[in-house]
N, C-alpha and C positions, 0 to 999 in steps of 0.2 A: 351406644354400648360397643358397636363394631369398631368405631374409630379409636376408642380407648385401647383396644387390644392391638390394633394395627400399628400404632406408633412404636411401641416397644419391639414389635416383631421386625419392623423396618430397620430400627437402630441396631438390633441384634444381627440382622443380616449384613448390614454395612460394616459392623465391627468384625464379623467373621471373614468377610471378603478382604478387609484391610489386613488382618492377621495372615491369611493365606497368601496374599500378594507380597507381603514383606518377607515371608519365610522362603519363598521360591526364587529369590534373586540368584542369578548365576554368580559363582565365586570367581571373578576375573582378577588377574593380577593388576596391581597399580602400574601406572606408566613407568617404563624403565625396568620393570621386573618381569620374570618369566615364571610360569608354573612348571615345577619339576617334580617328578615322581622318583623318590629315592628308593632303590630296590634292594640294597644290601651293602655290606662292608667288604672291602678288599683285605683279606687276611694274609696275603703273601708278605714275606719278609725279604725285601731287597732294597737297593738304594732308592729306586723310584716307584716303590710299591706302597700300598696302604691307601687309606681314604675311603670314600663312599662311591658306589655306583649309582647313577641316576639317568633318567631320560628327560629330555626337554625338546619340544618342537619336533618330536619323532626321531631324535638323534640320541645316541648313547654317549655318556660321558663318565669320567672318573674324576672325582674331586680329590686331588692329592692334598689340598690345603683348604680347610673350611674355617671361616672367621669364627672367633670365639662367640658362642651363643648359648641360649638356654632351652632350645627346642629340639636339637639333634645331638644325640650322644649314643654310647654303646648300648643303652637300654631301649632304644627306639625300636618299635615293631614295624617291620617292613612288609609290604611297600607303604610309603607314607608321602603325602603331597606337601610341598612347601612352595612359597614364593621366594625366588632367589635372584641375585645378581651375580654374574661370574665374569672372569676374564682369563686370558692366557698370558701369564707373565712373560716378559721378554728376558732373554739372557740366561735361561735355565734349560738344560737339555732334558729335564724330566717332564716339561710341559709341552704341549703342542698337539698335532693331529695324528691320526692313524685310524685303525678300525674303531677305537674308542678314544675320543679326544680327552686329553688330560688337562684339567682346568683348575682354577682357584675360585672358590666361592667367596665373594667379598661381602655379601649380605644375605641373611636368611630370616624368614619369619613364617610362622605356621599359617595355613590357609583358613583356620577356624577363627 
């Protein structure tokens, strides 16, 4: 009688451990991507203004240009984490370094 009750209990325990282990995986970015926390929108109206503020790898950025996407828009609640790829386009005086580096986001996807 004891062994009949022990088998389902062992299977239930193994199933519970499997579920817990699969739910607690760290959400790391895929190779070539970085995790970025978008903190808000730049509402200033000037030639090189606008875009989104975000932090990545402990550094502050402003994305003047963001690739067309379905995960980030004017209705996004900030702060929000995304996986992104970005670059600094050459040949434009609006992009580059400073206190806050101005970049172009070339790819974006939600972390969920």
